[in-house]
C-alpha positions in Angstrom: -14.5 3.7 -34.9 -16.4 6.2 -32.8 -14.5 9.1 -31.2 -15.7 10.3 -27.8 -14.0 12.7 -25.4 -14.5 13.8 -21.8 -15.0 17.5 -21.2 -15.1 20.2 -18.5 -18.8 20.2 -18.1 -20.9 23.2 -16.9 -23.7 21.9 -14.6 -26.1 23.0 -11.9 -25.3 22.3 -8.2 -27.0 19.3 -6.5 -29.5 21.6 -4.8 -30.6 23.7 -7.7 -30.6 21.0 -10.5 -34.4 20.3 -10.0 -35.1 24.0 -10.3 -32.9 24.8 -13.3 -33.5 21.8 -15.4 -36.3 22.0 -18.0 -38.0 20.3 -20.9 -36.1 20.3 -24.3 -36.4 23.5 -26.3 -38.4 21.9 -29.1 -41.3 20.2 -27.3 -42.9 23.3 -25.8 -44.7 26.2 -27.2 -43.8 29.9 -26.8 -46.9 30.4 -24.5 -45.9 27.4 -22.4 -42.3 28.7 -22.2 -43.6 32.1 -20.9 -45.8 30.5 -18.3 -42.9 28.2 -17.1 -40.5 31.2 -16.8 -43.1 33.2 -14.9 -43.5 30.3 -12.4 -39.8 29.6 -12.2 -37.4 32.5 -13.0 -34.4 30.1 -12.7 -35.7 27.7 -15.4 -33.1 26.7 -18.1 -35.7 27.7 -20.7 -34.6 31.3 -20.1 -31.4 30.2 -22.0 -32.7 27.7 -24.5 -36.0 29.6 -25.3 -35.4 33.2 -24.4 -38.1 34.1 -26.9 -40.5 33.4 -24.0 -39.3 36.6 -22.3 -39.7 38.8 -25.4 -42.9 40.2 -27.0 -44.7 38.0 -29.5 -44.4 40.8 -32.0 -40.7 39.9 -32.2 -39.7 36.9 -34.2 -38.2 34.0 -32.1 -35.3 34.1 -34.6 -34.6 37.8 -34.1 -31.0 38.6 -33.0 -32.4 40.2 -29.7 -33.6 36.7 -28.7 -30.1 35.2 -29.0 -28.6 38.1 -27.2 -31.1 37.7 -24.4 -30.2 34.0 -24.1 -26.5 35.0 -23.9 -27.2 37.5 -21.1 -29.2 34.9 -19.2 -26.4 32.3 -19.5 -23.9 34.8 -18.1 -26.4 35.6 -15.3 -26.8 31.9 -14.4 -23.0 31.5 -14.2 -22.4 34.8 -12.3 -25.0 33.7 -9.7 -23.3 30.3 -9.6 -26.5 28.6 -10.5 -24.2 26.9 -13.1 -20.6 25.9 -12.3 -17.9 24.4 -14.4 -15.9 21.2 -13.6 -12.2 21.9 -13.1 -11.2 18.8 -15.0 -12.4 16.6 -17.9 -15.1 14.1 -16.9 -17.7 11.8 -18.3 -21.1 11.5 -16.7 -23.4 8.6 -16.4 -27.0 9.8 -16.9 -29.7 7.5 -15.6 -33.4 8.1 -16.3 -36.2 6.1 -14.7 -39.8 6.5 -16.0 -42.7 4.2 -15.2 -40.3 1.3 -14.4 -38.2 1.9 -17.6 -34.5 2.5 -16.9 -31.9 3.7 -19.3 -28.3 4.6 -18.6 -26.3 6.8 -21.0 -22.8 8.2 -21.1 -22.6 12.0 -21.3 -19.6 12.9 -23.4 -18.5 14.9 -26.5 -18.6 13.3 -29.9 -16.7 14.3 -33.1 -18.0 16.7 -35.8 -15.7 14.7 -38.2 -17.6 11.5 -37.2 -20.8 13.4 -38.0 -19.6 14.4 -41.5 -18.0 11.1 -42.3 -21.2 9.1 -41.4 -19.7 7.4 -38.4 -22.6 9.1 -36.7 -25.5 8.0 -38.8 -28.7 9.9 -39.5 -32.3 8.8 -40.3 -34.1 12.1 -40.8 -33.7 15.2 -42.9 -33.2 18.6 -41.2 -35.1 21.8 -41.9 -33.1 24.8 -42.8 -34.8 27.3 -40.5 -34.3 25.1 -37.5 -30.6 24.5 -38.4 -30.1 28.2 -38.8 -31.8 28.9 -35.4 -29.7 26.4 -33.4 -26.5 27.3 -35.3 -27.0 31.0 -34.4 -27.9 30.0 -30.8 -24.8 28.0 -30.3 -22.5 30.5 -31.9 -23.8 33.5 -30.0 -23.8 31.7 -26.6 -20.5 30.0 -27.4 -21.7 26.7 -26.0 -23.7 23.5 -26.7 -26.7 23.9 -24.4 -28.5 20.7 -25.0 -27.1 17.2 -25.9 -27.7 15.1 -29.0 -29.4 11.8 -28.1 -27.3 9.0 -29.7 -27.5 5.2 -29.5 -25.2 2.3 -30.4 -25.4 -1.4 -30.7 -25.2 -2.8 -27.2 -21.7 -3.6 -25.8 -21.5 -5.8 -22.7 -18.1 -4.4 -21.6 -19.4 -0.8 -21.7 -22.5 -1.9 -19.8 -20.3 -3.4 -17.1 -18.2 -0.3 -16.7 -21.3 1.9 -16.3 -22.9 -0.5 -13.8 -19.6 -0.6 -11.8 -19.4 3.2 -11.6 -23.0 3.3 -10.4 -22.4 0.7 -7.7 -19.3 2.3 -6.3 -20.6 5.8 -5.5 -23.9 7.6 -5.0 -25.1 10.0 -7.8 -24.1 13.6 -7.3 -27.5 14.7 -8.8 -30.7 12.8 -8.0 -34.2 14.2 -8.4 -37.6 13.5 -9.9 -39.0 16.1 -12.3 -42.6 17.2 -12.4 -43.3 14.7 -15.2 -42.4 11.9 -12.8 -39.1 11.0 -14.4 -36.2 10.4 -12.1 -32.8 11.8 -13.2 -29.5 10.7 -11.7 -25.9 11.7 -12.6 -22.6 10.2 -11.7 -19.2 11.7 -12.5 -16.4 9.6 -14.0 -13.2 11.3 -13.1 -10.6 8.5 -12.9 -8.2 9.0 -15.8 -7.8 5.2 -16.3 -11.6 4.7 -16.5 -11.9 7.7 -18.9 -9.2 6.2 -21.2 -10.8 2.8 -21.1 -14.2 4.1 -22.2 -12.6 6.1 -25.0 -10.9 2.8 -26.1 -14.1 0.8 -25.9 -16.0 3.3 -28.1 -13.2 3.3 -30.6 -14.3 -0.3 -31.2 -17.9 0.7 -31.8 -18.4 1.0 -35.6 -21.2 3.5 -35.7 -23.3 5.8 -33.5 -26.9 6.6 -34.5 -28.8 9.8 -33.9 -32.0 8.9 -32.0 -33.1 12.5 -31.4 -31.4 15.8 -32.1 -30.6 15.8 -35.9 -30.8 19.6 -35.9 -28.5 20.1 -32.9 -26.0 17.7 -34.5 -26.1 19.4 -37.9 -25.8 22.8 -36.2 -22.9 21.7 -34.0 -21.0 20.6 -37.0 -21.6 23.9 -38.8 -20.4 25.9 -35.9 -17.4 23.6 -35.4 -16.3 23.8 -39.1 -16.8 27.6 -39.2 -14.6 28.0 -36.2 -12.0 25.5 -37.5 -11.8 27.4 -40.8 -11.4 30.7 -39.1 -8.7 29.5 -36.7 -5.2 29.8 -38.3 -3.7 27.9 -35.3 -6.2 25.0 -35.5 -4.8 21.9 -33.7 -7.7 19.5 -33.7 -8.3 19.2 -30.0 -10.2 22.4 -29.5 -13.7 22.1 -28.0 -15.4 23.2 -31.2 -14.3 19.9 -32.8 -16.8 18.1 -30.6 -20.4 18.4 -29.6 -22.4 17.5 -26.5 -24.0 14.0 -26.6 -25.6 11.3 -24.5 -24.9 7.7 -25.7 -27.4 5.0 -24.7 -27.2 1.3 -25.6 -29.9 0.4 -28.1 -31.4 -2.3 -26.0 -32.4 0.2 -23.3 -34.3 2.7 -25.4 -38.0 3.2 -25.4 -39.7 4.3 -28.6 -43.3 5.3 -28.6 -45.5 6.3 -31.5 -45.5 9.7 -33.4 -49.1 10.3 -34.4 -50.8 12.6 -37.0 -53.8 14.9 -37.1 -55.3 16.5 -40.3 -57.3 19.7 -40.4 -59.7 18.6 -43.1 -60.5 15.9 -45.6 -61.1 18.2 -48.5 -64.5 18.1 -50.1 -65.2 14.6 -48.9 -67.9 13.5 -46.4 -66.7 11.1 -43.7 -68.7 8.3 -45.3 -67.1 8.7 -48.7 -63.7 9.1 -47.1 -64.2 5.7 -45.3 -65.3 4.2 -48.6 -62.1 5.4 -50.3 -60.1 3.9 -47.4 -61.6 0.5 -48.1 -59.8 0.3 -51.4 -56.5 -0.4 -49.7 -57.4 -1.1 -46.0 -59.6 -3.3 -44.0 -61.7 -0.8 -42.0 -63.3 -1.9 -38.7 -65.0 0.4 -36.1 -63.6 0.3 -32.6 -66.0 0.9 -29.7 -63.8 2.8 -27.2 -60.7 5.0 -27.0 -59.3 2.5 -24.5 -59.3 -0.2 -27.1 -58.0 1.9 -30.0 -54.2 1.6 -29.5 -52.6 -0.1 -32.6 -51.6 -3.6 -31.4 -48.9 -4.4 -34.0 -47.0 -3.2 -37.0 -49.3 -2.6 -40.0 -52.2 -1.7 -37.8 -53.3 1.9 -37.7 -56.1 3.6 -35.7 -58.2 6.5 -37.0 -60.5 8.9 -35.2 -63.1 10.9 -37.1 -66.6 12.3 -36.2 -66.6 10.8 -32.7 -65.6 7.2 -33.8 -62.4 5.2 -33.8 -61.6 2.8 -36.6 -58.9 0.2 -37.1 -57.1 0.3 -40.5 -55.2 -2.8 -41.6 -53.4 -2.3 -45.0 -54.0 -4.9 -47.6 -51.0 -7.1 -48.4 -50.7 -5.8 -51.9 -49.7 -2.3 -50.6 -47.0 -3.5 -48.2 -43.6 -3.6 -49.9 -41.8 -6.0 -47.7 -38.6 -5.7 -49.7 -38.3 -2.0 -49.0 -37.7 -1.0 -45.3 -38.9 2.6 -45.9 -42.0 1.8 -47.9 -43.0 -0.9 -45.4 -43.1 1.6 -42.5 -46.6 2.4 -41.3 -45.8 6.1 -41.6 -45.0 5.6 -45.3 -48.1 3.6 -45.9 -50.2 6.3 -44.2 -48.5 9.0 -46.3 -48.7 7.3 -49.6 -52.1 5.7 -49.6 -54.1 8.1 -47.4 -52.4 11.5 -47.2 -51.1 11.6 -50.8 -53.7 9.5 -52.7 -56.9 10.6 -50.9 -56.2 13.9 -49.1 -53.7 15.5 -51.5 -51.0 16.0 -48.8 -47.9 15.4 -50.9 -45.3 17.0 -48.7 -45.7 16.2 -45.0 -42.8 18.5 -44.0 -44.5 21.7 -45.3 -48.3 21.0 -45.6 -50.1 23.2 -43.0 -53.1 20.9 -43.0 -51.0 18.2 -41.2 -49.7 18.3 -37.7 -47.6 15.7 -35.7 -48.4 14.7 -32.1 -46.0 12.8 -29.8 -47.3 9.5 -28.5 -46.8 10.7 -25.0 -50.1 12.6 -25.3 -51.9 9.4 -25.9 -55.1 8.6 -27.8 -57.1 11.0 -25.6 -54.8 13.8 -26.8 -55.7 12.9 -30.4 -59.4 12.7 -29.6 -59.3 16.1 -27.9 -57.7 17.7 -31.0 -60.5 16.4 -33.2 -63.4 16.9 -30.8 -62.3 20.6 -30.4 -63.0 20.9 -34.2 -59.5 22.3 -34.8 -58.7 19.0 -36.6 -60.9 16.7 -38.6 -59.2 13.4 -38.3 -56.5 11.7 -36.3 -54.3 8.7 -37.0 -52.4 6.7 -34.4 -49.5 4.4 -35.4 -47.6 1.5 -33.9 -44.1 2.6 -32.7 -41.1 2.1 -35.0 -38.6 -0.4 -33.5 -34.9 0.5 -32.8 -34.0 -2.3 -35.2 -35.9 -0.5 -37.9 -34.1 2.8 -37.1 -30.7 1.2 -37.2 -31.4 -0.7 -40.5 -32.6 2.5 -42.1 -29.5 4.4 -41.0 -27.1 1.6 -42.0 -28.5 1.7 -45.5 -28.1 5.4 -45.7 -31.8 5.9 -46.0 -34.2 8.4 -44.4 -37.3 7.8 -42.4 -40.5 9.8 -43.0 -40.6 12.9 -40.9 -41.6 12.5 -37.3 -41.3 8.7 -37.3 -39.9 8.2 -33.7 -40.6 9.7 -30.3 -38.2 8.6 -27.6 -39.4 8.7 -24.0 -38.3 9.8 -21.6 -36.8 13.0 -23.1 -33.4 14.1 -22.0 -33.7 16.9 -19.4 -32.0 20.2 -20.5 -29.8 22.2 -18.2 -28.0 19.3 -16.4 -24.8 19.6 -18.5 -23.4 22.1 -21.0 -20.3 22.2 -23.2 -18.5 25.5 -23.6 -16.8 26.2 -26.9 
């Protein structure tokens, strides 16, 4: 039984939504944030990434960074760049990218569901990122960016969403500079709000697609406030966190690739020879032909050449969903066994590259001599993600990249 709730959303007006909205906080570097803010002083990044306005000599986790974000949020509200709904609503959030369409319900979900595993996870969180987002939420007294959740597709929910979209135009409708169209509809009718709450009460589980740190931090802030409130009732805003719920059959997962700084003392030729112990290795002629075509097919770029790597059957554990993932095979039989990278979460030789950057992005990293070798993977399926989460297991780090990303600044939840 999944608990959802409408809320008095804080959002931009129709006219300034394209100006305010921004990329998520965790997909952009500090230098990129600084450039974005210089070009657009009303960017929502001034709130989610206020470190871009502060000297590089100051840690992005310094208290002054969070206070600056708090000041900026107040300024946006005072200038009426952001306004609050007078009543509880749900939103429908439609994203259109390269012909792909996904329709999500913007709502609040329960911190108790998170703790009780009604909201299922598939990744570990990192303590420093949790502390950062926990402090950010607590100081600003709000959830600034939603957690991206999915659920097993429900026809009745789909029909309600489609009906709302047919019966009225979106109140926000724009295309961002990455060519993704964003549309928002409000659901205000109390009967429809109650019906959606009822329908989700029949959904067994929600699954975190993206935003494990935001979810964990939201729960920490919520329980901290609950424990400090002697008059706690259970319906306070801190009992919930901002979410967007998309049906699983509408989601688009692309690959999350890897680059490595060096191959130790090995020459490229001896590295290739070691790979042949567990993989069929075949040279690929062009970057355009180098995309992995199926599960258990990896691509590698080193010293100006692409190679296709097909793992031998004896290293694929088909009885174990985690060990059979391509990211696990890459980690075990190449990173760990050959390159000595035993902890992908902390090893500074390893970096992760979202599939949105494509194979040309991987090639560029290696050709620049900043990285020695790149690996491209076939995307994980949503079915794999759900199976892993249902079994209470964890995927290797950076296994999934969902595209398009949720736009930040379109809706906030005040605590």
